[in-house]
VMD Tcl script that builds the backbone (N, CA, C; Angstrom):
set m [mol new atoms 423]
animate dup $m
set s [atomselect $m all]
$s set {name element resname resid chain x y z} {
  {N N MET 1 A -99.557 -41.678 -193.968}
  {CA C MET 1 A -98.578 -41.123 -193.051}
  {C C MET 1 A -97.533 -40.275 -193.768}
  {N N ILE 2 A -97.006 -39.316 -193.243}
  {CA C ILE 2 A -96.066 -38.398 -193.770}
  {C C ILE 2 A -94.714 -39.015 -193.749}
  {N N GLU 3 A -93.925 -38.802 -194.833}
  {CA C GLU 3 A -92.676 -39.522 -195.011}
  {C C GLU 3 A -91.700 -39.093 -193.831}
  {N N PHE 4 A -90.694 -39.963 -193.564}
  {CA C PHE 4 A -89.741 -39.662 -192.550}
  {C C PHE 4 A -88.782 -38.617 -193.063}
  {N N THR 5 A -88.634 -37.467 -192.391}
  {CA C THR 5 A -87.716 -36.382 -192.750}
  {C C THR 5 A -86.615 -36.231 -191.752}
  {N N PRO 6 A -85.612 -36.885 -191.702}
  {CA C PRO 6 A -84.614 -36.826 -190.704}
  {C C PRO 6 A -83.878 -35.479 -190.632}
  {N N TRP 7 A -83.700 -34.888 -191.771}
  {CA C TRP 7 A -82.861 -33.652 -191.703}
  {C C TRP 7 A -83.669 -32.479 -191.142}
  {N N SER 8 A -84.923 -32.414 -191.532}
  {CA C SER 8 A -85.697 -31.319 -190.914}
  {C C SER 8 A -85.985 -31.604 -189.443}
  {N N ALA 9 A -86.137 -32.876 -189.090}
  {CA C ALA 9 A -86.253 -33.176 -187.700}
  {C C ALA 9 A -85.015 -32.778 -186.869}
  {N N LEU 10 A -83.869 -33.105 -187.445}
  {CA C LEU 10 A -82.596 -32.752 -186.841}
  {C C LEU 10 A -82.431 -31.246 -186.628}
  {N N ALA 11 A -82.749 -30.523 -187.672}
  {CA C ALA 11 A -82.668 -29.026 -187.723}
  {C C ALA 11 A -83.707 -28.525 -186.645}
  {N N GLY 12 A -84.931 -29.065 -186.720}
  {CA C GLY 12 A -85.932 -28.640 -185.704}
  {C C GLY 12 A -85.602 -28.879 -184.228}
  {N N GLY 13 A -85.131 -30.046 -183.949}
  {CA C GLY 13 A -84.696 -30.439 -182.723}
  {C C GLY 13 A -83.488 -29.613 -182.170}
  {N N SER 14 A -82.579 -29.406 -183.179}
  {CA C SER 14 A -81.445 -28.448 -182.808}
  {C C SER 14 A -81.843 -27.127 -182.400}
  {N N LEU 15 A -82.814 -26.565 -183.143}
  {CA C LEU 15 A -83.297 -25.278 -182.828}
  {C C LEU 15 A -84.049 -25.216 -181.536}
  {N N ILE 16 A -84.726 -26.130 -181.280}
  {CA C ILE 16 A -85.442 -26.337 -179.890}
  {C C ILE 16 A -84.361 -26.312 -178.834}
  {N N GLY 17 A -83.395 -27.160 -178.957}
  {CA C GLY 17 A -82.223 -27.281 -178.106}
  {C C GLY 17 A -81.528 -26.004 -177.697}
  {N N ILE 18 A -81.180 -25.322 -178.895}
  {CA C ILE 18 A -80.564 -23.962 -178.737}
  {C C ILE 18 A -81.340 -23.007 -178.022}
  {N N ALA 19 A -82.676 -22.973 -178.374}
  {CA C ALA 19 A -83.642 -21.975 -177.715}
  {C C ALA 19 A -83.728 -22.270 -176.270}
  {N N THR 20 A -83.835 -23.487 -175.954}
  {CA C THR 20 A -83.995 -23.908 -174.481}
  {C C THR 20 A -82.584 -23.492 -173.712}
  {N N ALA 21 A -81.550 -23.704 -174.322}
  {CA C ALA 21 A -80.277 -23.417 -173.683}
  {C C ALA 21 A -80.103 -21.906 -173.544}
  {N N ILE 22 A -80.406 -21.158 -174.595}
  {CA C ILE 22 A -80.356 -19.749 -174.376}
  {C C ILE 22 A -81.269 -19.174 -173.284}
  {N N LEU 23 A -82.428 -19.767 -173.263}
  {CA C LEU 23 A -83.483 -19.253 -172.128}
  {C C LEU 23 A -82.929 -19.720 -170.809}
  {N N LEU 24 A -82.293 -20.742 -170.540}
  {CA C LEU 24 A -81.696 -21.235 -169.416}
  {C C LEU 24 A -80.605 -20.376 -169.031}
  {N N LEU 25 A -79.613 -20.186 -170.025}
  {CA C LEU 25 A -78.533 -19.326 -169.696}
  {C C LEU 25 A -78.760 -17.821 -169.474}
  {N N SER 26 A -79.713 -17.283 -170.189}
  {CA C SER 26 A -80.102 -15.898 -170.079}
  {C C SER 26 A -81.057 -15.521 -168.989}
  {N N GLN 27 A -81.904 -16.354 -168.701}
  {CA C GLN 27 A -82.962 -16.141 -167.682}
  {C C GLN 27 A -83.032 -17.023 -166.478}
  {N N GLN 28 A -82.237 -18.151 -166.615}
  {CA C GLN 28 A -82.095 -19.043 -165.629}
  {C C GLN 28 A -83.550 -19.758 -165.457}
  {N N ARG 29 A -84.178 -19.915 -166.552}
  {CA C ARG 29 A -85.712 -20.407 -166.604}
  {C C ARG 29 A -85.708 -21.691 -167.450}
  {N N ILE 30 A -86.468 -22.724 -167.127}
  {CA C ILE 30 A -86.899 -23.850 -168.066}
  {C C ILE 30 A -87.789 -23.467 -169.115}
  {N N ALA 31 A -87.585 -23.970 -170.247}
  {CA C ALA 31 A -88.530 -23.520 -171.321}
  {C C ALA 31 A -89.777 -24.473 -171.351}
  {N N GLY 32 A -90.532 -24.301 -170.375}
  {CA C GLY 32 A -91.804 -25.070 -170.243}
  {C C GLY 32 A -92.888 -24.096 -170.730}
  {N N VAL 33 A -93.456 -24.263 -171.889}
  {CA C VAL 33 A -94.364 -23.372 -172.548}
  {C C VAL 33 A -95.544 -23.154 -171.778}
  {N N SER 34 A -96.140 -24.204 -171.089}
  {CA C SER 34 A -97.297 -23.985 -170.254}
  {C C SER 34 A -97.038 -23.058 -169.113}
  {N N GLY 35 A -95.966 -23.208 -168.414}
  {CA C GLY 35 A -95.492 -22.284 -167.377}
  {C C GLY 35 A -95.251 -20.897 -167.785}
  {N N ILE 36 A -94.614 -20.718 -168.973}
  {CA C ILE 36 A -94.346 -19.390 -169.463}
  {C C ILE 36 A -95.624 -18.730 -169.830}
  {N N ALA 37 A -96.621 -19.497 -170.492}
  {CA C ALA 37 A -97.908 -18.801 -170.882}
  {C C ALA 37 A -98.750 -18.428 -169.611}
  {N N ALA 38 A -98.787 -19.454 -168.629}
  {CA C ALA 38 A -99.457 -19.182 -167.362}
  {C C ALA 38 A -98.930 -17.909 -166.616}
  {N N GLY 39 A -97.629 -17.735 -166.756}
  {CA C GLY 39 A -97.042 -16.558 -166.074}
  {C C GLY 39 A -97.503 -15.143 -166.658}
  {N N LEU 40 A -97.874 -15.276 -167.899}
  {CA C LEU 40 A -98.251 -14.007 -168.586}
  {C C LEU 40 A -99.756 -13.593 -167.986}
  {N N LEU 41 A -100.437 -14.573 -167.403}
  {CA C LEU 41 A -101.696 -14.337 -166.811}
  {C C LEU 41 A -101.603 -13.955 -165.410}
  {N N GLU 42 A -100.440 -13.858 -164.810}
  {CA C GLU 42 A -100.211 -13.537 -163.301}
  {C C GLU 42 A -99.904 -12.097 -163.268}
  {N N PRO 43 A -100.694 -11.228 -162.814}
  {CA C PRO 43 A -100.506 -9.751 -162.722}
  {C C PRO 43 A -99.312 -9.537 -161.758}
  {N N THR 44 A -98.991 -10.378 -160.801}
  {CA C THR 44 A -97.970 -10.107 -159.851}
  {C C THR 44 A -96.603 -10.308 -160.298}
  {N N GLU 45 A -96.392 -11.091 -161.496}
  {CA C GLU 45 A -95.228 -11.413 -162.030}
  {C C GLU 45 A -94.511 -10.059 -162.542}
  {N N ARG 46 A -93.452 -9.724 -162.049}
  {CA C ARG 46 A -92.799 -8.420 -162.547}
  {C C ARG 46 A -91.991 -8.501 -163.875}
  {N N LYS 47 A -91.202 -9.507 -164.002}
  {CA C LYS 47 A -90.404 -9.676 -165.219}
  {C C LYS 47 A -91.150 -10.499 -166.288}
  {N N GLN 48 A -91.912 -9.833 -167.008}
  {CA C GLN 48 A -92.678 -10.635 -168.049}
  {C C GLN 48 A -92.284 -10.476 -169.453}
  {N N GLY 49 A -91.284 -9.518 -169.589}
  {CA C GLY 49 A -90.809 -9.224 -171.049}
  {C C GLY 49 A -90.293 -10.499 -171.686}
  {N N TRP 50 A -89.415 -11.311 -170.981}
  {CA C TRP 50 A -88.957 -12.523 -171.584}
  {C C TRP 50 A -89.955 -13.506 -171.975}
  {N N ARG 51 A -91.074 -13.436 -171.175}
  {CA C ARG 51 A -92.133 -14.509 -171.445}
  {C C ARG 51 A -92.886 -14.012 -172.747}
  {N N TRP 52 A -93.114 -12.719 -173.008}
  {CA C TRP 52 A -93.694 -12.123 -174.102}
  {C C TRP 52 A -92.801 -12.449 -175.351}
  {N N MET 53 A -91.631 -12.291 -175.167}
  {CA C MET 53 A -90.571 -12.611 -176.392}
  {C C MET 53 A -90.674 -13.934 -176.707}
  {N N PHE 54 A -90.705 -14.899 -175.721}
  {CA C PHE 54 A -90.699 -16.302 -175.963}
  {C C PHE 54 A -91.957 -16.763 -176.732}
  {N N VAL 55 A -93.153 -16.254 -176.341}
  {CA C VAL 55 A -94.470 -16.561 -176.813}
  {C C VAL 55 A -94.464 -15.958 -178.312}
  {N N ALA 56 A -93.980 -14.683 -178.497}
  {CA C ALA 56 A -93.905 -14.071 -179.773}
  {C C ALA 56 A -92.952 -14.845 -180.759}
  {N N GLY 57 A -91.915 -15.443 -180.146}
  {CA C GLY 57 A -91.020 -16.245 -181.032}
  {C C GLY 57 A -91.692 -17.450 -181.568}
  {N N LEU 58 A -92.508 -17.991 -180.716}
  {CA C LEU 58 A -93.308 -19.275 -181.160}
  {C C LEU 58 A -94.217 -18.845 -182.285}
  {N N VAL 59 A -94.970 -17.823 -182.174}
  {CA C VAL 59 A -95.882 -17.383 -183.253}
  {C C VAL 59 A -95.107 -16.884 -184.471}
  {N N LEU 60 A -94.047 -16.032 -184.348}
  {CA C LEU 60 A -93.308 -15.542 -185.388}
  {C C LEU 60 A -92.448 -16.551 -186.151}
  {N N GLY 61 A -92.040 -17.709 -185.450}
  {CA C GLY 61 A -91.426 -18.637 -185.975}
  {C C GLY 61 A -92.158 -19.383 -187.148}
  {N N THR 62 A -93.409 -19.594 -186.827}
  {CA C THR 62 A -94.318 -20.166 -187.827}
  {C C THR 62 A -94.464 -19.273 -189.032}
  {N N VAL 63 A -94.711 -17.969 -188.840}
  {CA C VAL 63 A -94.691 -16.977 -189.876}
  {C C VAL 63 A -93.421 -16.951 -190.777}
  {N N LEU 64 A -92.301 -17.014 -190.062}
  {CA C LEU 64 A -90.983 -16.950 -190.782}
  {C C LEU 64 A -90.841 -18.177 -191.596}
  {N N PHE 65 A -91.322 -19.384 -191.087}
  {CA C PHE 65 A -91.219 -20.653 -191.803}
  {C C PHE 65 A -91.951 -20.577 -193.057}
  {N N GLN 66 A -93.141 -20.032 -192.986}
  {CA C GLN 66 A -94.173 -19.972 -194.306}
  {C C GLN 66 A -93.445 -18.840 -195.144}
  {N N LEU 67 A -92.841 -17.772 -194.676}
  {CA C LEU 67 A -92.187 -16.769 -195.622}
  {C C LEU 67 A -91.058 -17.325 -196.302}
  {N N LEU 68 A -90.369 -18.275 -195.619}
  {CA C LEU 68 A -89.146 -18.854 -196.240}
  {C C LEU 68 A -89.536 -20.086 -197.209}
  {N N GLY 69 A -90.821 -20.320 -197.369}
  {CA C GLY 69 A -91.225 -21.277 -198.410}
  {C C GLY 69 A -91.586 -22.597 -197.702}
  {N N GLY 70 A -91.623 -22.617 -196.413}
  {CA C GLY 70 A -92.145 -23.834 -195.706}
  {C C GLY 70 A -93.605 -24.288 -196.086}
  {N N ASP 71 A -93.776 -25.459 -196.279}
  {CA C ASP 71 A -95.110 -25.965 -196.647}
  {C C ASP 71 A -95.982 -26.453 -195.411}
  {N N THR 72 A -97.134 -25.777 -195.218}
  {CA C THR 72 A -97.864 -26.081 -194.011}
  {C C THR 72 A -99.301 -26.486 -194.555}
  {N N SER 73 A -99.267 -26.784 -195.761}
  {CA C SER 73 A -100.647 -27.226 -196.416}
  {C C SER 73 A -101.231 -28.495 -195.832}
  {N N GLN 74 A -100.337 -29.373 -195.396}
  {CA C GLN 74 A -100.776 -30.700 -195.004}
  {C C GLN 74 A -101.244 -30.739 -193.535}
  {N N ILE 75 A -101.007 -29.494 -192.819}
  {CA C ILE 75 A -101.376 -29.466 -191.462}
  {C C ILE 75 A -102.912 -29.083 -191.348}
  {N N ARG 76 A -103.671 -29.921 -190.763}
  {CA C ARG 76 A -105.127 -29.768 -190.613}
  {C C ARG 76 A -105.541 -30.101 -189.242}
  {N N ILE 77 A -106.581 -29.580 -188.801}
  {CA C ILE 77 A -107.230 -29.897 -187.475}
  {C C ILE 77 A -108.667 -30.259 -187.845}
  {N N ASP 78 A -108.907 -31.492 -187.919}
  {CA C ASP 78 A -110.381 -31.881 -188.218}
  {C C ASP 78 A -111.093 -32.208 -186.886}
  {N N ALA 79 A -111.387 -31.021 -186.102}
  {CA C ALA 79 A -112.153 -31.238 -184.876}
  {C C ALA 79 A -113.087 -29.972 -184.675}
  {N N ASP 80 A -114.244 -30.222 -184.083}
  {CA C ASP 80 A -115.085 -29.264 -183.707}
  {C C ASP 80 A -114.503 -28.250 -182.744}
  {N N SER 81 A -114.875 -26.981 -182.896}
  {CA C SER 81 A -114.360 -25.929 -181.926}
  {C C SER 81 A -114.597 -26.361 -180.413}
  {N N THR 82 A -115.718 -26.903 -180.091}
  {CA C THR 82 A -116.098 -27.364 -178.829}
  {C C THR 82 A -115.041 -28.446 -178.432}
  {N N VAL 83 A -114.734 -29.370 -179.141}
  {CA C VAL 83 A -113.719 -30.318 -178.838}
  {C C VAL 83 A -112.334 -29.784 -178.539}
  {N N LEU 84 A -111.899 -28.803 -179.390}
  {CA C LEU 84 A -110.685 -28.094 -179.156}
  {C C LEU 84 A -110.642 -27.336 -177.876}
  {N N VAL 85 A -111.761 -26.595 -177.518}
  {CA C VAL 85 A -111.870 -25.894 -176.172}
  {C C VAL 85 A -111.682 -26.853 -175.102}
  {N N ILE 86 A -112.543 -28.023 -175.102}
  {CA C ILE 86 A -112.419 -28.888 -174.122}
  {C C ILE 86 A -111.048 -29.577 -173.886}
  {N N GLY 87 A -110.454 -29.892 -175.070}
  {CA C GLY 87 A -109.147 -30.423 -175.013}
  {C C GLY 87 A -108.178 -29.535 -174.469}
  {N N GLY 88 A -108.239 -28.226 -174.846}
  {CA C GLY 88 A -107.303 -27.171 -174.215}
  {C C GLY 88 A -107.483 -27.042 -172.800}
  {N N VAL 89 A -108.601 -27.066 -172.284}
  {CA C VAL 89 A -108.943 -26.947 -170.765}
  {C C VAL 89 A -108.234 -28.230 -170.086}
  {N N LEU 90 A -108.534 -29.354 -170.647}
  {CA C LEU 90 A -107.980 -30.480 -170.001}
  {C C LEU 90 A -106.482 -30.584 -169.976}
  {N N VAL 91 A -105.845 -30.123 -171.170}
  {CA C VAL 91 A -104.340 -30.054 -171.239}
  {C C VAL 91 A -103.868 -29.039 -170.206}
  {N N GLY 92 A -104.513 -27.946 -170.143}
  {CA C GLY 92 A -104.175 -26.878 -169.108}
  {C C GLY 92 A -104.217 -27.353 -167.617}
  {N N PHE 93 A -105.341 -28.059 -167.405}
  {CA C PHE 93 A -105.482 -28.718 -166.186}
  {C C PHE 93 A -104.369 -29.892 -165.964}
  {N N GLY 94 A -104.104 -30.591 -166.853}
  {CA C GLY 94 A -103.098 -31.597 -166.741}
  {C C GLY 94 A -101.689 -31.021 -166.562}
  {N N THR 95 A -101.454 -29.892 -167.190}
  {CA C THR 95 A -100.067 -29.386 -167.057}
  {C C THR 95 A -99.971 -28.752 -165.564}
  {N N ARG 96 A -100.989 -28.302 -165.148}
  {CA C ARG 96 A -100.922 -27.785 -163.668}
  {C C ARG 96 A -100.821 -29.067 -162.714}
  {N N LEU 97 A -101.502 -29.958 -162.986}
  {CA C LEU 97 A -101.565 -31.205 -162.108}
  {C C LEU 97 A -100.337 -31.903 -162.172}
  {N N GLY 98 A -99.637 -32.045 -163.454}
  {CA C GLY 98 A -98.411 -32.679 -163.594}
  {C C GLY 98 A -97.128 -31.738 -163.289}
  {N N GLY 99 A -97.410 -30.587 -162.999}
  {CA C GLY 99 A -96.220 -29.609 -162.600}
  {C C GLY 99 A -95.376 -29.228 -163.873}
  {N N GLY 100 A -95.981 -29.216 -165.125}
  {CA C GLY 100 A -95.332 -28.910 -166.361}
  {C C GLY 100 A -95.924 -29.603 -167.546}
  {N N CYS 101 A -95.410 -29.380 -168.643}
  {CA C CYS 101 A -95.793 -29.905 -169.898}
  {C C CYS 101 A -94.663 -30.493 -170.569}
  {N N THR 102 A -95.047 -31.072 -171.817}
  {CA C THR 102 A -94.083 -31.766 -172.591}
  {C C THR 102 A -92.763 -31.057 -172.912}
  {N N SER 103 A -92.903 -29.794 -172.908}
  {CA C SER 103 A -91.669 -28.986 -173.322}
  {C C SER 103 A -90.879 -28.944 -171.981}
  {N N GLY 104 A -91.492 -28.585 -170.858}
  {CA C GLY 104 A -90.741 -28.411 -169.667}
  {C C GLY 104 A -90.140 -29.785 -169.188}
  {N N HIS 105 A -91.001 -30.761 -169.196}
  {CA C HIS 105 A -90.604 -32.145 -168.671}
  {C C HIS 105 A -89.794 -32.873 -169.729}
  {N N GLY 106 A -90.427 -32.932 -170.938}
  {CA C GLY 106 A -89.859 -33.827 -172.063}
  {C C GLY 106 A -88.697 -33.358 -172.659}
  {N N VAL 107 A -88.475 -31.969 -172.831}
  {CA C VAL 107 A -87.201 -31.451 -173.404}
  {C C VAL 107 A -86.205 -31.014 -172.410}
  {N N CYS 108 A -86.698 -30.274 -171.390}
  {CA C CYS 108 A -85.763 -29.704 -170.470}
  {C C CYS 108 A -85.436 -30.610 -169.298}
  {N N GLY 109 A -86.492 -31.283 -168.778}
  {CA C GLY 109 A -86.264 -32.223 -167.645}
  {C C GLY 109 A -85.584 -33.445 -168.028}
  {N N ILE 110 A -85.891 -33.994 -168.975}
  {CA C ILE 110 A -85.166 -35.325 -169.431}
  {C C ILE 110 A -83.640 -35.017 -169.788}
  {N N SER 111 A -83.540 -33.881 -170.447}
  {CA C SER 111 A -82.064 -33.515 -170.758}
  {C C SER 111 A -81.271 -33.214 -169.442}
  {N N ARG 112 A -81.923 -32.940 -168.319}
  {CA C ARG 112 A -81.236 -32.723 -167.134}
  {C C ARG 112 A -81.154 -33.984 -166.213}
  {N N GLY 113 A -81.800 -35.018 -166.741}
  {CA C GLY 113 A -81.741 -36.244 -165.971}
  {C C GLY 113 A -82.748 -36.378 -164.835}
  {N N SER 114 A -83.729 -35.519 -164.839}
  {CA C SER 114 A -84.669 -35.473 -163.777}
  {C C SER 114 A -85.653 -36.759 -163.805}
  {N N ALA 115 A -85.630 -37.484 -162.848}
  {CA C ALA 115 A -86.425 -38.762 -162.671}
  {C C ALA 115 A -87.933 -38.305 -162.708}
  {N N ARG 116 A -88.305 -37.303 -162.061}
  {CA C ARG 116 A -89.720 -36.744 -162.125}
  {C C ARG 116 A -90.191 -36.502 -163.498}
  {N N SER 117 A -89.256 -35.778 -164.365}
  {CA C SER 117 A -89.508 -35.476 -165.649}
  {C C SER 117 A -89.773 -36.760 -166.536}
  {N N ILE 118 A -88.854 -37.695 -166.403}
  {CA C ILE 118 A -88.872 -38.934 -167.150}
  {C C ILE 118 A -90.189 -39.617 -166.912}
  {N N VAL 119 A -90.698 -39.777 -165.560}
  {CA C VAL 119 A -91.962 -40.303 -165.269}
  {C C VAL 119 A -93.049 -39.638 -165.853}
  {N N ALA 120 A -93.033 -38.207 -165.665}
  {CA C ALA 120 A -94.073 -37.421 -166.238}
  {C C ALA 120 A -94.221 -37.559 -167.753}
  {N N THR 121 A -93.147 -37.614 -168.414}
  {CA C THR 121 A -93.188 -37.759 -169.833}
  {C C THR 121 A -93.669 -39.053 -170.226}
  {N N ILE 122 A -93.387 -40.096 -169.597}
  {CA C ILE 122 A -93.828 -41.385 -169.910}
  {C C ILE 122 A -95.378 -41.393 -169.628}
  {N N ILE 123 A -95.854 -40.852 -168.607}
  {CA C ILE 123 A -97.277 -40.803 -168.350}
  {C C ILE 123 A -97.945 -39.990 -169.519}
  {N N PHE 124 A -97.400 -38.847 -169.862}
  {CA C PHE 124 A -97.992 -38.064 -170.947}
  {C C PHE 124 A -98.093 -38.810 -172.298}
  {N N MET 125 A -97.162 -39.542 -172.659}
  {CA C MET 125 A -97.010 -40.211 -173.941}
  {C C MET 125 A -98.021 -41.483 -173.775}
  {N N VAL 126 A -98.031 -42.132 -172.669}
  {CA C VAL 126 A -98.922 -43.402 -172.692}
  {C C VAL 126 A -100.382 -42.838 -172.645}
  {N N THR 127 A -100.694 -41.820 -171.801}
  {CA C THR 127 A -102.109 -41.157 -171.841}
  {C C THR 127 A -102.505 -40.774 -173.215}
  {N N ALA 128 A -101.549 -40.113 -174.001}
  {CA C ALA 128 A -101.847 -39.665 -175.341}
  {C C ALA 128 A -102.141 -40.780 -176.255}
  {N N ALA 129 A -101.361 -41.874 -176.178}
  {CA C ALA 129 A -101.559 -43.076 -177.043}
  {C C ALA 129 A -103.038 -43.733 -176.602}
  {N N ILE 130 A -103.298 -43.716 -175.339}
  {CA C ILE 130 A -104.647 -44.334 -174.999}
  {C C ILE 130 A -105.858 -43.475 -175.507}
  {N N VAL 131 A -105.693 -42.203 -175.340}
  {CA C VAL 131 A -106.707 -41.171 -175.803}
  {C C VAL 131 A -106.979 -41.279 -177.336}
  {N N VAL 132 A -105.833 -41.420 -178.070}
  {CA C VAL 132 A -105.846 -41.569 -179.535}
  {C C VAL 132 A -106.553 -42.815 -179.924}
  {N N TYR 133 A -106.154 -43.909 -179.298}
  {CA C TYR 133 A -106.739 -45.265 -179.579}
  {C C TYR 133 A -108.307 -45.259 -179.192}
  {N N LEU 134 A -108.648 -44.725 -178.039}
  {CA C LEU 134 A -109.977 -44.741 -177.724}
  {C C LEU 134 A -110.817 -43.789 -178.673}
  {N N SER 135 A -110.406 -42.596 -178.847}
  {CA C SER 135 A -111.206 -41.669 -179.729}
  {C C SER 135 A -111.096 -42.052 -181.205}
  {N N ARG 136 A -110.141 -42.667 -181.682}
  {CA C ARG 136 A -110.085 -43.053 -183.108}
  {C C ARG 136 A -110.682 -44.468 -183.430}
  {N N HIS 137 A -110.374 -45.419 -182.550}
  {CA C HIS 137 A -110.680 -46.654 -182.858}
  {C C HIS 137 A -111.897 -47.408 -182.063}
  {N N VAL 138 A -112.092 -46.813 -180.895}
  {CA C VAL 138 A -113.276 -47.187 -180.174}
  {C C VAL 138 A -114.502 -46.395 -180.405}
  {N N ALA 139 A -114.257 -45.093 -180.207}
  {CA C ALA 139 A -115.443 -44.145 -180.369}
  {C C ALA 139 A -115.582 -43.783 -181.828}
  {N N GLY 140 A -114.521 -44.003 -182.739}
  {CA C GLY 140 A -114.772 -43.613 -184.143}
  {C C GLY 140 A -114.728 -42.279 -184.433}
  {N N ALA 141 A -114.063 -41.355 -183.723}
  {CA C ALA 141 A -114.036 -39.952 -184.011}
  {C C ALA 141 A -113.047 -39.757 -185.062}
}
mol reanalyze $m
mol bondsrecalc $m
mol representation Tube
mol addrep $m
């Protein structure tokens, strides 16, 4: 298990909070990553510039972290490409079915006191725990 790092967690959480507040104040939009990404695939959407900037910020934030000396050497994905694609499709389907993702419901919705988001986030987390338990301890993956 990786050691507990409260200062980096506080810094990261603060940056997420600031970014979501900026997006809400400047665009009157919730920072739900799945909805933002899905909007890039909709050709009828007129104002997509902010969406591209948001997604670029996600990618460039990682690059900046590494350029500033951040250590990403312990981040590994030990899964077959097929499993990753299937997982991605299921997550995409789940975000559409649930009306949002963990960033939209978990970060923005809970902070607004949305009962729907609180329930959705609980369901996300319980489902994730069950899937991890089943895949790691029952199926032995």
